[in-house]
N, C-alpha and C positions, 0 to 999 in steps of 0.2 A: 379355436377352443373345441368345436364339434369334432374335427378330425383327430385331434390329440386324445380325445376321450376314448377312441376306439383302441388305442394301443394297449392299455391294461387288459382289455377283453381278449385280444390276440394272445397275450402272454398266458392268460388263464387257459385258453384253448390248447396251447402247446403243452402246458402242464397236465391237462386232462388226458391228452393223447398219450403222453409218457406213462401216466398212472394206469390207464386202461390197457396199454400194451403190456405192462409189467404183470398185471392181473391175468391177462390172457396167457402169457408164458407160463405162469404158475398152473393155470388150469390145464394146459397142454400135458402136464405130467400125469394127469388122470384120464383114463380112457373114456370113462362115462361122461366127462365134461368136454370131450373133444369138439362136439358140435357147437356148444356154447362159446368155446374159445375161438373157433373160426369166425363166428358171427361178430365177436367183439373186435377181432383183428380187422375185419372188413370195415366195421363201424369206425374204428380209430383211424384207419387209412383214409376213409372218406372225409372224416373230420379234419385230418391233416391237410388233405387237398383243398378243402374248403377254406381253411385258415390261410393256406398259401395263396389261394386265389384272392382272398380278401386283402392280404398284404400287398399283392401286386396291384390291385385296384387302388389301394391307398397310396402307393407310390405314384401311380398315374395321376391321381387326384392332386397330389402334392408336388408334382413335378415342376410346375412353374415356380414354386416357392423354394425348392431345393436345388434347382438347376444351377443358379448362380453360385451358391457356396460350393457345390460339387465341382464346378468348373474352376473356381478359384483354388480349391484344394489340389486339384489335379495339376493345374498350371504352375503353382508355386512349389509343390512338394513332391509330385510324382513324375511329371513329364521330364524325360532326359533332354537337356538343352542340345546335346550334340546331334540329335536326330531332327533338328528343326532349323537348319540353315547354318551358315558360317558363324561360329562363335569365337573366332580368333581375334576379332576386333571389338572395341566397346560397342559400336553401333550394332554389330551382328549379335552380340550377347543380349543387348536390350531388346532387339526385335524378336529374337528367339523366345525371350521370356514373356514379352507383352503381346505378341501377335494374336494369340488365341484368347486373350482376356481384355483386349483394348475396349471392347464394347461394354464390358461389365466393370471396368476399372473403378469408376466413381462409386458404384454401388457396393463395392467390397472393401473400400479403404477408410470409410468413416470411423470405424472402431479402432483401426490400427494407427492411423495418422492423426493423432490428437494435437490440438493447439493451432490448427490451421486458421480457424475462424478468429481466434484471439490474435494470432500473428498479423492477419490482414487488417483487423480493426486497429491494432496498435500502430501499424504503418500508416494507415489512413489518418488517424488522429495526429500522428507526428507530422505528416505531410501538410495537413491543414494548419498546424501551428507554424511550421517553417514558412509556408506561403504568407501567413500573416506577418511574421517577423521580418521577412525579406521585403515585403511590400511589393512583390512582383505580380504583374497581371498575366505573365506568360503561362500558358498551359503546360503542365509538366509532361515529361516523357518517361515512360516506365518500360523496363524489360524484366520479364519473368523467366529466369534461367531454369531449365529443367521443368518447364511448365506443363508438360504432359498433355492431358486432354483439354486444358483450358479451364478447368474447374476453378482455379484460383482467380482467374480474371473475371469469370462470371460472378463469383461470390463477392469480389471487391466492389462490384457495382452497387451493392447494398451499403457500403461504407463510404465510397468515394465514386461518384458516377463516372463510368468509362467515357462518357461524352465530354467530360471536362479535361481529359488527357489529350495532348496534341497527337501523340502516337503511343501505341502499346505494342511491344514486341514479345512474342512467345518464342523462346528458343528451346528446342528439344532435339535429341539425337535419334529418337525412335520414330520411324515413318508411320507405324500404325497409330500411335498416340497422336501424332500431328494431324493425321487424317480426321480423327474424331474431333480435334480442336477446330479445324477449318470448318467442318460441318456445323459445329456448335455456334461459331461466330457468324457464319452465313445465316443461320436460322435466327440469330439475335439481331442481325442487320447492322453490325458494328464494322463500319468501313475503315475505322482508324486503328484496327487491330491487325497485325501482320504476324503470320506463323512462319517461322524459319526452322527448317529441319536440318540442323547443322551443329557442329561442335561449339560449345560455349566459349572455348578458348580462341578459336580462329575465325569465328563468324563475322560477317559484315552486316550492316544495318541499312537497308534501302532508304534513301532520303536523307542520310547523314553521311557526309563525306569523311569527316574526321570525328569518330564517335568519342574520343577521349574527353572526359569531363562533361559530357553532354546529357547524362542520364540523371534525372531528379530522383528516381526510385529504381532500385534493383531488389528483386526478391528471389529467394530460393526456398521452395517448400519441399522438404524431404528429398532433395536432389544433391545437395552438397556432399553428403556422405557417400554418394554413389559415383562421384567423379574421380577418375584415376589420377589425373594430373591436378591434384587438389591445390597444392601450393601455387602453381602457376595460374590456376583459375582465380584464386583469391587475389593474387597480384594484379590480374587483368581486371577484376571487378574494381579494385582500388583505382585503376587508371580511368575506367569508364565513368565512375561516380562523380557527380558535380562536387567540386572541392569544398564549398562552404556550407551549402544547405542540403546536399544530396543525402538520401536515406537508404540504408541497406537493411533489409529484413530477412531473417532466417528462421525457419522452423525445421527441426530435425531431431533424430535420435542422437544420443551421445553416451559416452562412458567417461567417468572421472578417473583420475589417477588416485594414488593413495597418499598424495601430498595435500595438506589442508590449504584450501584456497583462501588467501588473505585479502584479496582485492574486495573492495566494498561492493562492487557490482556482482550480482548473481551468486552470492554465497549461500543464501537460504536454500536448503534442500539440494544443493549442488552435489555433495559427496554421495557416492554410491557404495554400498557394502561390497565385500569381496566377491560374493557369489554373483550379484547383479552385474558388477563391473566385468567380470570374466565371462560369465555365461552368455550375455547378450553380444559381447564383442565377437565371440566365436560363432554363435548362432547366425548372426547377420552376415558374417564374412562368407558363409556358404553361398549367399546370393550376391556377393560382391558389393555389400554395403559395409562401410568401414567406420567403426565407432571409436577408434583410438583417440585418447584424450588430447593428443598433440594437435589434432585438427581444430578443435574448438579453441585451444590455446593460441594457435597461430592467428585465427580469426580475430580474437580479442587483443592480440599483440598488434595486428595491422590496423585495426579500426578502434575508434573511441566508442566505448559501450554507452548507450543511452538508456535502454531498458532491457531487462532480462527476467524471464519467468522460467523457473525449473519445475518440471512436473513429472509425474509417474502415471503411465498408462496401465490401468488395472483391468485390462480386457480379459475376457474369458473367466478367470477366477479372481474376483476382487481381493486385493491386499495380499494375494499370494503371487500372482504374476505382476511384476512391476517393471515396465519398460521405461527407462529414463528418456525424457525428451526435453527440449528447451525451445523457448520462443525468445528471439533476440532481435533487437533493433540497435543499429549503430550508424556512425558517420565517420568520414575521414577525420583523422586527428588534427587538432588545431595546430597551426604552425608555431614552432618555438620562437620564430623571429617576429615577435610582436613589439609594438611600440611600448616604451617604458611608461609606467604610470605618470611620471612627471611630464613626459612629452605629450601624452594624451590629455593631461590636465590643461596644459598650455594651449593645445589645439582646440579644446572644447570650450574654454572659458576666457582665454587671454589673460589668465592670472599670472602675475610675475612670481616665478619660483626660482630659487637659486639653482644654477646648473649642476652643482655638485650634490643636490639633495637626493637622497636615496629613496625616501618615502615621502608621501604627502601626509601632513598631520591629520589626525582624526576629525577635529572640528571642521576642517576644510572639506573633507570627504563627506561628512554628515550634512553640511550645508549644501554641498553640491547635490546630494541625494534629495534633500528637501525641495530644492529648486527644480531639479530635473524631473522628478518622478511625481510631483504633485502639481495641481493647477496653480496658475499665477496668483490667484487670490489667496493662496496659502503661504506666500512668501512673506518675509519680514515686512511689517508695516512701513510705509514710506516715511512716517514720522519718527522712526526709530533713530537712535544715535548713530546707527551704521551709515545713514545717508551722508553724514558729514565726513566720512572717511574716503580715502582715495579709492577710486573704482578698481584699481589693480591690486589692492591689498587683499590677502586671503580672508581677512575678517570681514570684508565687505561683500563677500559673495552672496550673502543673504539678501542684499538690497535689490530693488526692482531694476536698477541700472545694469546689473550683471546677471540677470536671469538667463539661463541656458535655453537656447531656442529649441524648437521641436526637432529640427533637423540634426541637432547635436545629441539627442537623447541616447541613441544607441552607443555612440562613442563614450559618453560619460558613464553610462551603466557598465560598459565593458571595462573602463578604467577602474571603477569602484570594485567590480568583481575581481579584477586582477590584483588590486591592492589587498582585498580580503583574502584571496587565495595565498598571496605571498606571506600573510601573517598567520592564517589559521588552517591552511591546507585546501585542497581542491574542493570546489562546490559540486555537490551531487544534484542539486536543483537550485531554483532561485533562492531558496532559504536554507537548505540543508548542507552542512559541511561533512566532509568525509570522516570516517572512523574505521577502526578495525573490528568487524563484527564477530571475529573468532575469539576475542579476549574473554576470559571467564567472567569478568565484571559485566559483560553484556549478555553472554549466553545464559546466565542464570535466570534471565527474564524471558518467559515464554509469551507473555502478554503484558498489556498495560495494567498497572495497579488501579489507577484512577480513571474512570470514564467521565468524571465531572470533577471540577475543582471545588474544594471545601473551605475556601477562605473568602471573606466578604470584600470584594473590590471597592465597594463604596467608601469604606474606611480608608483603604489604601490611597484612593484618589484624593480624598480630603487631606490626608496627612502629607502625601508626597508632592502635591501641587506640580504635576508634571508639565514641563515646558517643551517647546519644539526643538530646543537644542540639547535636551537631556540625552545622556547615554546610559541605558538601564541594563541591569543584570538581574534576571529573574529565573526561578526554577520552573521548568516547563509544566509539570503536572499534566493536567488535561488540556492546558493551553487557554482555558477560558479567561483567566485574569490577564494574561499577556495580551489577548485580543481586546479586553476592556481598556488596558493602558494605551494600546495603539489607537483605539477609537476615540477615547476621551482626552488623552494627553498628546497624541501624535508626536512622540519623541523621535529623534533622528536615528537612533539605533536602540534595538532591544536584543540583548544577548540572552537567548532562551537555552537553559542548560539542564540536561537530564542524562544520567548514566543508563537509564532504561531506554533502549532504542525504541520500544513500542510506544512510549509516551510521546516521543518526537514523531513517530509515524502518525499518531493521532492528530497532533497539531498540524503536521504537514498536510494531512487530508483535509482539515478544516480550511487551511490557507488555500489549497487547490480548489476547494469548493467555492470559497469567496471569489476567487479569480475566474472560475469557469462555469459556475452554475447560476441559474436564476434563483430568486428568493424562494419560490415554492419548492424547488428541489432541495435547496439547502435546509429549509425548515423541516421537510419530511425526514431528512437524515438526522439532524441534530436537535430539532424541536420535538417532533413526534417520536423520533428514535427508530423509525422504520422507513425503508424505501424498497418497494418490491422490484424496482428496476435497477438496483445498485450494481449488479454485475455488468450491465450495459454501460451505465454512465462512468463506472470506474475506468473502463478501457477507452470508450469513445470520447469522454469529455474531461476526465480528471488526469489520465495518464500523462499527457504532455507536461504537466506541472509537477508531477511527483518524481522523487528520486527512484532509482531502480529498487533500492531496498524497501522503501515504503510501498511501492507498487506490488512487489512480491509478497509482502506481508498481507496487504489487503486482498490480493487475489487469492491467497491461501485461505483467508478468513472472509471470503466474499458473502458468506451467509450471515454476517454480523448484523446486518440491517433487515433481515427477513422478519424478525419478530420484535425484539426490543433491544436496541443498542445499549441502553443504560443498565441492563442486566448482565452485560458482558464485563470482562476484566475482573480483577479481584474484588473491586468495590461492588460489582454487580452481585456478588455472592451475598453481601449484606442486604441488598435490596430484595433479592429473591427470598431470603430467610424471613424478612419482615413481611413480605407479601403472604407467605405461607402461614405465618403466625397470625396475621389478621384473619385469614380464611378459617383457620382452625378455631379461633376464638369467636368467629362470626361477627367481626368488626369491620368488614370491608366497607359497608355502607356508612358506618360512623366515620371512618377515615375520609371517605369521599366528602362527607358533610363538612368536616373540618377544613378541607381544601377548597370548598366552594362557598362557605358562609360569608356574609357581609358584616357580621356582628362579631367583634373580637371577644365579647363576653361568652357567646356560644362556643367559640373556638376554645377558650380557656376551660369552660365547664365540661365540654366533651372530653377534653384531654384529662382533666383532673379526676373526673368522676367515672369515666368509662374506659378510655384507652390505657391510661397509665396503670391502673390497678390490674388490668388483665394481661398487658403485654410486658410490663417491667416490674414484676414483683422483686423484692430485694434479693431473694435466693437466686433468681434467674440472672440478674445483673451480676451478682457475685460470681456465679458459675461461669458465665461467658467471659468476664474480664480476667479470669484466672487461667485462661488457655492462651499462651503466647502465639500458637500457630493460627488460631482464629483472629487474634488481635492484628496480626500482620497480614494474613491473606485476605481477610474480609474488611478490616477497618484501616489497614495501613499504619498500625501503631506498633513500633518496635519496642522491645523490652526496656531499653533505656528511658524511653518516653513514659512508659507505664510506671517505672520506678519514680519518676518526677512526681507523678500524681500521688503515689503511695507515700512519698516522703513528706508531703504537705497535708495529707488527710486521708479520707476514705473514698475508695473508688465508686461505691454506690452513690454517695453524696455528690460526687463529681458529676455523674450522669444526670442526677436529678437537678442539680444547679444549672446544667447545660440546657436541659429541655424545658423546665418549668417556666423560666423567664422568657423563653422564645414565644410561648403561647400568648403572652400579654404585650409583646413588643409591636407586632404588626400582623396583618392578615396573610395567610398562605396564598389567598386567592390572587392578590395583586402585588405582593412585595417579597414574601418569603419563598423565592423560587427554589432555594436549596432543599427545604423540607417538603415543599409541594412536589418536587421531583421524587423524593423518597416515597411519598404516598402513592403517586400516580405513575411513576417510572417514565414520565415524559413531562415536558414543559407545556405551558399554555401561552397564548399570545399576551395575556395580561401579566403572567408571572414567569419571566425568563431573563437570562442575561441580556444586557443591552445589545451585544453584537448579534443576538438572534432575533431582535426586533427588525422589522422591515426597514425602518429608518437607519438603524445601526448598520445593517448589512449593506445597504446601498451606499452609506457613507464610506465604509471600509473599501468597497469596490471602486468607487469613483475617486476618492482621495488618495488611494494607493498607500495608505498608512501601514499596511502589512509588509511593504517592501523594506521597512526598517528592521525586520526580524532576521536574525541569524540563529540557526538551530545547531547547538553543539551537543554531540553525543559523547560526552566525556565526563569525568568527575569534576566537581565544582572547583577543587583545588587546582587541577590541571588547567582549566579554562582561566581562572584568575591569574595564574602564572604567565599565561600567554598575553595578558593585557598590559598595556603600558602604564607607567606610574601616573596616577591621577587621571586615568582615562574615564572612569565612571563618575557619574553624578548621583545616581540613585541605584539602590540594590534592594531587592525583596527576597528574603531568605526563608519565608514561610515558617514552618516549625522545624526546619531541617537541623538546626543546632541542637535540638533535644536528643537527637539520635547519637551524638558523639560522646566519646570519652574525653577527658580534659586535654590530653596531648593533641589529638586530632583537631579539637575545637580551637585550641590556641594557634595551631599552624594555619588553619583556615582564616581565622580572624586577623591574623598578622598579614595575610595576603590581601584580605578585603581592605585593610587599612592602607596598604600600599597603593592599591588600584583606585581607591576613592579619593577624589580631589578634595581640597579644603572647602568646607561648606556643604559637601555632599552628604547624603542621608542613607542610612540602612534601616530597614523595617523588618521586624520578625515577630512571630507569635510563639507561644510556649504553653505546654501543659502545666507548667509551674507558675505560681503567681510571682515569684521572684527567682528566675532561673540563675543558676550558679555562674553561667558564662557572661552575665552582664558585666561582671568585674573585669573580664578579659577585654571587652570592648573599651572600657575605661582605661585599662592598662595601655592599649594601643592607640590612644589619642582621640577617643570619642567621648562626647557628652551624652549620656544615656537618659532618656525621659520616658515615662510610661504614657502610652496612648490610652490604655484601658486595662484595669485589673479587676477581675471578678472578686466579689466578696461572698464567701459561702453563706447560703441561706438568705441572701438579700433579695432574691427575685429580680435582680437587675442584670440585663445582658450587656455585653460590651460591643456586640455587633449582631448582624442578622443570623450568623451561624452560631456564635457563642460556644463553639466546641473547645476553644482554648481558654485557659485561665487568665492569660495576659497577652497584651500586645505592646511592643516597645519600639521606639525609634532612637537612633543614635546619629548625632551630627558630628562630622569630622572637624576637629578644631584646626 
């Protein structure tokens, strides 16, 4: 700061010299002022010399700071390669380029080579997961191709200790960089790290006679784009990588083509604009770095993509300079020659299945999942009627005599996954099914609408009476109620459906958190709504369980948990507006008192006498509810649903009926977690969904109830059509039917009727007290009964939210 402050002074001095010289020249035109002119010229010359001397001294003082960038600029942009050795070979080119900058390589690449830390952390997280899945105690072997100075290997030690590797090989073609790497590892005392200065394609590995299939980890950090024999190198990597659990990690520059990428993996931010695509391809080619899109395409053709993050390096001039880069983790593709689901079923359970069966029936699969993925105490009671059935019959799989052993767990899970993929498409993660993210029905959503679910699951659980053999169909929303069903009912399958990919990203994050985090970390994220270390745990702990699409979304939005998660998404807009309204009206303390009082009479009085008159005057309610854009973006209320309200009464009265009766129903402090969240923008341990309690979290974690979930990112009608006749036993449609016109509603209800078995139940809520589509359910074979219907002005709520005028159930005849 002190040195830089001198620079403006030097500029002023130069300006003074120029001005004084100009004056002097003018004075020279007059004889009588000649002497004065001479004196001014001498003075300006002395000042100039003084400024020059000061500038030289400044450069000397700053030399240590500018030496490295100057050397980098000269080596990269000014030095002719032809004058520094033989450049006719790849090794000669590399040595000529890096020889003079090998010592400063690491100091000058941090801004340019982005994503390296993220790439190493992703590989380390995936490696830990693979070692856990494989059950192997063998220390892994790692080769870093194009490893340069060994920076990657030193940094990896922070994510996965180098001492836990059997061997680590660094392969690079540049002698100067390899020399720096050897000095680095010698100083660190790592005897299991070997530096090989040779071609990545033809190199041998000391200590390994036949290296094919022997490497558990292979990484390439900004080196793959520099390799001339690219396709041969990728083929060789495929041969070296361990076939089943081996991990390949790549971080590099790239350029997309102008064809829209439809693969689910890596679509987010993949596409480059015309200028970016062409400019950087040409620019980097001058240094023999090749960004052509075919390189990444071949990599993704050869290997199965596990995780991808696409990014832009905004170095030098943020948001103007955008260098595309990607962080990529993959494995060898699964063999197409896998055992059929029927054969796997017989091998895992000894269940008699007809040899000509093409599929295993869903009840059998669900019972297999219950037995295999939950503790034995969760199996069907020994006193059930199933005990009297033959042990080889599919319906007896739930009995204690046919429990799948622990050693059969992997094969049974694989069989279930294979059957799921045969019916619904490839699985992107343990829960997530593939979808086409480029479709307009998905791209219209930039974020999730609901950060929290606005339906009371207590009523749902009472009405649905969920059993362990139930197959459920639910709308994802924020995933809160689906988790409540899994916790309290433990059904064998829950189909979670949402056309907004971001809603499924949110539920997937919660599922990954339950699987991989401790309760304190999970509570910070979804109880407190903030986690200062979210960026780290996203990569280190959550990434192995997330689909690539969900990982990319949360990596891009990694600041979500910095302040208040529940103020994000479209619903967060409503919470922020309410917070600002309370502040403007000076009611923040009053609202806090409502949420903490132990006296329901105080709660009611504060609402009726203080908060309601100030925050919800009739004119304001009328104005807010007359704007469709606000209704949809902040409240998630489409125009069709608003019309239902207006058809049956007054919108202002609807709001008052909703909130007035809530204040007398139960306390915000320990029961009304929905409105407590609105006031505080976070949950408390006393007032939160059951899955956020420590007991609920631990139960979901140990009982593996969440394994029943399948996340469909498709329209409801499409998912219903993919289900078998009578496959479902319970369906929860929330308020979804309110959004439809009669034609679309009838089409969907017809599919619901086909997919629900006799005796099955459908539950929905509506903004109308008697919605018009009730008659359609009756038309298609349902007996419709009200669960609760609000009476205007009665002051009686139908559940803890009371946002809807009615709740109905329909039993399939």
